[in-house]
C-alpha positions as a Markdown table, in Angstrom:
| # | Residue | x | y | z |
|---|---|---|---|---|
| 1 | Unk | 98.0 | 72.4 | 170.8 |
| 2 | Unk | 101.5 | 73.9 | 171.1 |
| 3 | Unk | 103.0 | 76.5 | 173.4 |
| 4 | Unk | 104.5 | 79.7 | 172.1 |
| 5 | Unk | 105.4 | 83.2 | 173.4 |
| 6 | Unk | 103.9 | 86.3 | 171.9 |
| 7 | Unk | 105.2 | 89.6 | 173.3 |
| 8 | Unk | 106.5 | 87.7 | 176.4 |
| 9 | Unk | 103.2 | 86.1 | 177.0 |
| 10 | Unk | 103.1 | 82.3 | 177.0 |
| 11 | Unk | 100.0 | 81.1 | 175.0 |
| 12 | Unk | 98.6 | 77.9 | 173.6 |
| 13 | Unk | 98.1 | 77.8 | 169.8 |
| 14 | Unk | 96.5 | 75.3 | 167.5 |
| 15 | Unk | 99.0 | 73.2 | 165.5 |
| 16 | Unk | 98.9 | 74.3 | 161.9 |
| 17 | Unk | 97.9 | 77.8 | 162.8 |
| 18 | Unk | 99.8 | 80.9 | 161.6 |
| 19 | Unk | 101.4 | 83.5 | 163.9 |
| 20 | Unk | 98.8 | 86.0 | 162.6 |
| 21 | Unk | 96.0 | 83.7 | 163.7 |
| 22 | Unk | 97.6 | 83.1 | 167.1 |
| 23 | Unk | 98.0 | 86.9 | 167.6 |
| 24 | Unk | 94.4 | 87.6 | 166.6 |
| 25 | Unk | 93.2 | 85.1 | 169.2 |
| 26 | Unk | 94.9 | 87.4 | 171.7 |
| 27 | Unk | 93.2 | 90.4 | 170.1 |
| 28 | Unk | 96.6 | 91.7 | 169.1 |
| 29 | Unk | 96.1 | 94.0 | 166.1 |
| 30 | Unk | 98.3 | 93.3 | 163.1 |
| 31 | Unk | 97.8 | 95.2 | 159.9 |
| 32 | Unk | 97.1 | 93.4 | 156.6 |
| 33 | Unk | 95.5 | 93.9 | 153.2 |
| 34 | Unk | 96.0 | 90.4 | 151.8 |
| 35 | Unk | 94.9 | 88.1 | 154.5 |
| 36 | Unk | 91.4 | 86.6 | 155.2 |
| 37 | Unk | 90.6 | 84.0 | 157.9 |
| 38 | Unk | 89.1 | 81.4 | 155.5 |
| 39 | Unk | 91.8 | 81.6 | 152.9 |
| 40 | Unk | 95.3 | 80.2 | 152.5 |
| 41 | Unk | 98.1 | 82.7 | 153.4 |
| 42 | Unk | 99.7 | 84.6 | 150.6 |
| 43 | Unk | 102.2 | 87.2 | 152.1 |
| 44 | Unk | 101.6 | 89.8 | 149.3 |
| 45 | Unk | 101.3 | 93.1 | 151.2 |
| 46 | Unk | 103.9 | 92.4 | 153.8 |
| 47 | Unk | 102.2 | 94.7 | 156.3 |
| 48 | Unk | 101.9 | 92.0 | 158.9 |
| 49 | Unk | 105.5 | 91.5 | 159.7 |
| 50 | Unk | 106.6 | 90.5 | 163.2 |
| 51 | Unk | 109.9 | 89.5 | 164.7 |
| 52 | Unk | 110.4 | 85.7 | 165.2 |
| 53 | Unk | 113.3 | 84.2 | 167.1 |
| 54 | Unk | 115.0 | 81.6 | 164.9 |
| 55 | Unk | 118.3 | 79.9 | 165.8 |
| 56 | Unk | 118.8 | 82.4 | 168.6 |
| 57 | Unk | 118.4 | 85.5 | 166.3 |
| 58 | Unk | 115.4 | 87.7 | 165.9 |
| 59 | Unk | 114.3 | 88.0 | 162.3 |
| 60 | Unk | 111.4 | 89.7 | 160.5 |
| 61 | Unk | 108.8 | 87.4 | 159.0 |
| 62 | Unk | 105.3 | 87.9 | 157.6 |
| 63 | Unk | 103.0 | 86.6 | 160.3 |
| 64 | Unk | 100.2 | 85.5 | 157.8 |
| 65 | Unk | 102.3 | 82.7 | 156.4 |
| 66 | Unk | 104.6 | 81.8 | 159.3 |
| 67 | Unk | 103.4 | 78.6 | 161.0 |
| 68 | Unk | 103.6 | 78.4 | 164.8 |
| 69 | Unk | 106.1 | 76.0 | 166.2 |
| 70 | Unk | 106.6 | 74.6 | 169.6 |
| 71 | Unk | 108.6 | 77.0 | 171.8 |
| 72 | Unk | 108.5 | 79.8 | 169.2 |
| 73 | Unk | 109.0 | 83.4 | 170.4 |
| 74 | Unk | 107.3 | 86.3 | 168.6 |
| 75 | Unk | 107.4 | 90.1 | 169.1 |
| 76 | Unk | 104.7 | 92.1 | 167.4 |
| 77 | Unk | 105.3 | 95.7 | 168.4 |
| 78 | Unk | 109.1 | 96.5 | 168.5 |
| 79 | Unk | 110.7 | 99.4 | 166.7 |
| 80 | Unk | 112.0 | 97.1 | 164.1 |
| 81 | Unk | 108.6 | 95.7 | 163.4 |
| 82 | Unk | 107.1 | 99.1 | 163.2 |
| 83 | Unk | 109.8 | 100.2 | 160.7 |
| 84 | Unk | 109.2 | 97.1 | 158.6 |
| 85 | Unk | 105.5 | 97.7 | 158.4 |
| 86 | Unk | 106.0 | 101.3 | 157.6 |
| 87 | Unk | 108.4 | 100.5 | 154.8 |
| 88 | Unk | 105.9 | 98.0 | 153.3 |
| 89 | Unk | 103.1 | 100.6 | 153.6 |
| 90 | Unk | 105.4 | 103.2 | 151.9 |
| 91 | Unk | 106.0 | 100.9 | 148.9 |
| 92 | Unk | 102.2 | 100.3 | 148.6 |
| 93 | Unk | 101.5 | 104.1 | 148.9 |
| 94 | Unk | 104.2 | 104.8 | 146.3 |
| 95 | Unk | 102.4 | 102.5 | 143.8 |
| 96 | Unk | 98.8 | 103.4 | 144.7 |
| 97 | Unk | 98.9 | 106.9 | 146.1 |
| 98 | Unk | 95.2 | 107.7 | 145.4 |
| 99 | Unk | 93.7 | 104.4 | 146.5 |
| 100 | Unk | 91.7 | 105.0 | 149.7 |
| 101 | Unk | 92.4 | 101.7 | 151.5 |
| 102 | Unk | 96.1 | 102.0 | 150.9 |
| 103 | Unk | 96.2 | 105.7 | 152.0 |
| 104 | Unk | 94.3 | 104.8 | 155.2 |
| 105 | Unk | 96.5 | 102.0 | 156.3 |
| 106 | Unk | 99.7 | 103.8 | 155.3 |
| 107 | Unk | 98.7 | 106.8 | 157.5 |
| 108 | Unk | 98.0 | 104.5 | 160.4 |
| 109 | Unk | 101.5 | 103.0 | 160.0 |
| 110 | Unk | 103.3 | 106.4 | 160.1 |
| 111 | Unk | 103.6 | 107.2 | 156.4 |
| 112 | Unk | 103.4 | 110.8 | 155.5 |
| 113 | Unk | 100.3 | 110.7 | 153.3 |
| 114 | Unk | 99.8 | 113.9 | 151.2 |
| 115 | Unk | 96.5 | 115.5 | 151.0 |
| 116 | Unk | 94.6 | 115.0 | 147.8 |
| 117 | Unk | 92.5 | 112.5 | 145.8 |
| 118 | Unk | 91.7 | 109.4 | 147.7 |
| 119 | Unk | 88.8 | 107.9 | 145.7 |
| 120 | Unk | 90.6 | 105.4 | 143.4 |
| 121 | Unk | 90.1 | 101.7 | 143.8 |
| 122 | Unk | 93.3 | 100.1 | 142.3 |
| 123 | Unk | 94.0 | 96.4 | 142.2 |
| 124 | Unk | 96.9 | 95.9 | 144.6 |
| 125 | Unk | 97.4 | 92.2 | 143.6 |
| 126 | Unk | 96.6 | 91.0 | 147.1 |
| 127 | Unk | 95.3 | 87.7 | 145.7 |
| 128 | Unk | 92.1 | 87.7 | 147.9 |
| 129 | Unk | 89.8 | 87.4 | 144.9 |
| 130 | Unk | 91.7 | 84.6 | 143.1 |
| 131 | Unk | 92.1 | 82.6 | 146.3 |
| 132 | Unk | 88.4 | 83.0 | 147.1 |
| 133 | Unk | 87.3 | 82.0 | 143.6 |
| 134 | Unk | 89.5 | 78.9 | 143.8 |
| 135 | Unk | 89.4 | 77.8 | 147.4 |
| 136 | Unk | 85.9 | 78.8 | 148.5 |
| 137 | Unk | 83.8 | 79.0 | 145.3 |
| 138 | Unk | 85.7 | 76.4 | 143.3 |
| 139 | Unk | 85.2 | 77.8 | 139.8 |
| 140 | Unk | 88.6 | 79.4 | 139.1 |
| 141 | Unk | 87.2 | 82.3 | 137.1 |
| 142 | Unk | 90.1 | 84.5 | 138.4 |
| 143 | Unk | 93.8 | 83.8 | 138.0 |
| 144 | Unk | 97.1 | 85.7 | 138.3 |
| 145 | Unk | 98.8 | 86.6 | 135.1 |
| 146 | Unk | 102.5 | 87.3 | 135.7 |
| 147 | Unk | 105.5 | 88.2 | 133.6 |
| 148 | Unk | 107.4 | 85.2 | 132.2 |
| 149 | Unk | 108.2 | 83.1 | 129.1 |
| 150 | Unk | 105.3 | 83.4 | 126.5 |
| 151 | Unk | 103.5 | 86.1 | 128.5 |
| 152 | Unk | 103.6 | 89.4 | 126.8 |
| 153 | Unk | 102.4 | 91.7 | 129.6 |
| 154 | Unk | 104.0 | 94.7 | 131.2 |
| 155 | Unk | 102.8 | 94.2 | 134.8 |
| 156 | Unk | 101.2 | 91.3 | 136.7 |
| 157 | Unk | 97.4 | 91.5 | 136.7 |
| 158 | Unk | 94.3 | 89.5 | 137.4 |
| 159 | Unk | 92.8 | 87.6 | 134.5 |
| 160 | Unk | 89.0 | 87.2 | 134.4 |
| 161 | Unk | 87.7 | 84.1 | 132.7 |
| 162 | Unk | 84.1 | 85.1 | 131.8 |
| 163 | Unk | 83.0 | 81.6 | 130.8 |
| 164 | Unk | 83.8 | 80.2 | 134.2 |
| 165 | Unk | 82.3 | 82.9 | 136.3 |
| 166 | Unk | 78.9 | 82.2 | 138.0 |
| 167 | Unk | 78.4 | 85.8 | 139.2 |
| 168 | Unk | 78.4 | 84.9 | 142.9 |
| 169 | Unk | 80.1 | 88.2 | 144.0 |
| 170 | Unk | 82.5 | 86.6 | 146.5 |
| 171 | Unk | 85.5 | 88.3 | 144.9 |
| 172 | Unk | 83.8 | 91.7 | 145.4 |
| 173 | Unk | 83.1 | 90.9 | 149.0 |
| 174 | Unk | 86.7 | 90.2 | 149.9 |
| 175 | Unk | 88.4 | 92.9 | 147.7 |
| 176 | Unk | 90.0 | 95.4 | 150.2 |
| 177 | Unk | 90.1 | 98.3 | 147.8 |
| 178 | Unk | 86.8 | 98.2 | 145.9 |
| 179 | Unk | 88.5 | 97.4 | 142.6 |
| 180 | Unk | 86.1 | 94.5 | 142.0 |
| 181 | Unk | 82.8 | 96.3 | 141.3 |
| 182 | Unk | 79.4 | 94.6 | 141.5 |
| 183 | Unk | 76.1 | 96.2 | 140.7 |
| 184 | Unk | 72.7 | 94.7 | 141.2 |
| 185 | Unk | 69.7 | 96.2 | 139.4 |
| 186 | Unk | 66.6 | 94.1 | 139.8 |
| 187 | Unk | 66.8 | 91.1 | 137.6 |
| 188 | Unk | 70.4 | 91.8 | 136.5 |
| 189 | Unk | 73.8 | 91.7 | 138.2 |
| 190 | Unk | 76.9 | 93.1 | 136.6 |
| 191 | Unk | 80.4 | 92.1 | 137.7 |
| 192 | Unk | 83.7 | 92.2 | 135.8 |
| 193 | Unk | 81.7 | 93.8 | 133.0 |
| 194 | Unk | 79.6 | 90.6 | 132.5 |
| 195 | Unk | 75.8 | 90.7 | 133.0 |
| 196 | Unk | 74.0 | 87.9 | 134.9 |
| 197 | Unk | 70.3 | 87.2 | 135.1 |
| 198 | Unk | 69.1 | 87.1 | 138.7 |
| 199 | Unk | 66.7 | 84.5 | 140.2 |
| 200 | Unk | 63.7 | 85.7 | 142.3 |
| 201 | Unk | 62.7 | 84.0 | 145.5 |
| 202 | Unk | 59.7 | 81.8 | 145.2 |
| 203 | Unk | 58.4 | 83.0 | 148.5 |
| 204 | Unk | 59.0 | 86.8 | 148.7 |
| 205 | Unk | 59.8 | 87.5 | 145.1 |
| 206 | Unk | 63.1 | 89.3 | 145.9 |
| 207 | Unk | 65.9 | 88.8 | 143.4 |
| 208 | Unk | 68.6 | 87.2 | 145.4 |
| 209 | Unk | 71.1 | 85.1 | 143.4 |
| 210 | Unk | 72.4 | 84.7 | 139.8 |
| 211 | Unk | 70.8 | 81.9 | 137.8 |
| 212 | Unk | 74.3 | 80.7 | 136.8 |
| 213 | Unk | 75.2 | 80.4 | 140.5 |
| 214 | Unk | 72.2 | 78.4 | 141.4 |
| 215 | Unk | 72.6 | 76.2 | 138.4 |
| 216 | Unk | 76.2 | 75.5 | 139.4 |
| 217 | Unk | 75.2 | 74.7 | 143.0 |
| 218 | Unk | 72.5 | 72.4 | 141.7 |
| 219 | Unk | 75.0 | 70.5 | 139.5 |
| 220 | Unk | 77.6 | 70.5 | 142.3 |
| 221 | Unk | 75.3 | 69.2 | 145.0 |
| 222 | Unk | 72.6 | 67.3 | 143.2 |
| 223 | Unk | 69.9 | 69.5 | 144.8 |
| 224 | Unk | 67.2 | 70.2 | 142.3 |
| 225 | Unk | 67.2 | 73.8 | 141.0 |
| 226 | Unk | 63.6 | 74.4 | 142.1 |
| 227 | Unk | 64.6 | 73.7 | 145.7 |
| 228 | Unk | 67.2 | 76.4 | 145.5 |
| 229 | Unk | 64.8 | 79.2 | 144.5 |
| 230 | Unk | 64.3 | 80.4 | 148.0 |
| 231 | Unk | 66.3 | 83.2 | 149.5 |
| 232 | Unk | 68.0 | 82.8 | 152.9 |
| 233 | Unk | 65.5 | 85.1 | 154.6 |
| 234 | Unk | 62.6 | 82.9 | 153.6 |
| 235 | Unk | 64.1 | 79.5 | 154.3 |
C-alpha cells in the first residue's frame, strides 16, 4: 500500500492501482465512457481527467491510466478539471450528437446539448468491446482497425472476425452506447449479424448459452460438454 492525497485527503491506495480506482474507493464520482473495473486502462474518452502534481506543477491527466505513486497529490474537482472534462465531452458530442449516452454525459458536464433526436447508438471507439474480447473472453473476435500503411479506411473502426466469435455477448454487455446489438430468440442468438445456435439447460429446458461458447469452454477447460449443459440457476 502507498499513501497519496486526493482532494487534500490523505488515503492509502493499492500499489499498481490507478488514480481513478483510488478515487472510486473514496466514492468520488469521475465520469468515463471507456473504463471498466476488470479491464486494462485505455484513455480514449478523456472524460476522467484530474489534476496531478508532478515536479511541483499541477497537470491534467486521465485518471484511468495514471498509476498512483507514493506521495502523489490529486485534485478531482477544480475549475481546470471541470473545463477539461467539458471540452472532452464537447468533442464527443460534436462527433456523436444523436447518441443518447454521449448526450447524457455531455449535459451533466455542462455542454449545451440541443433538443432533438437522441436515439442513435454510435460506436465511439471506447475500446471496451475489444478489450473484453481479448482480456476476459480470450478469443480476439474484435480488433481495432486504424488508418495507416496498407490500410485503406477513412476512419478507425472495430473489425469483427466472425470465425473467432463464440457469441458470448460480453461485448454487448460492456458497450456504453448500445452499438453492439444482441438479440436472443429461443434457440437462436444474433450478434454482429451472425446467428448462433443456443443450448438448452438439461434441468429446466431454458436456452441459456450459445453452443459455440460452451464448446469453446469445454476445449479450454477440459470439462466435458455434457457437464456444461446446465444453466447457472439450476446448478
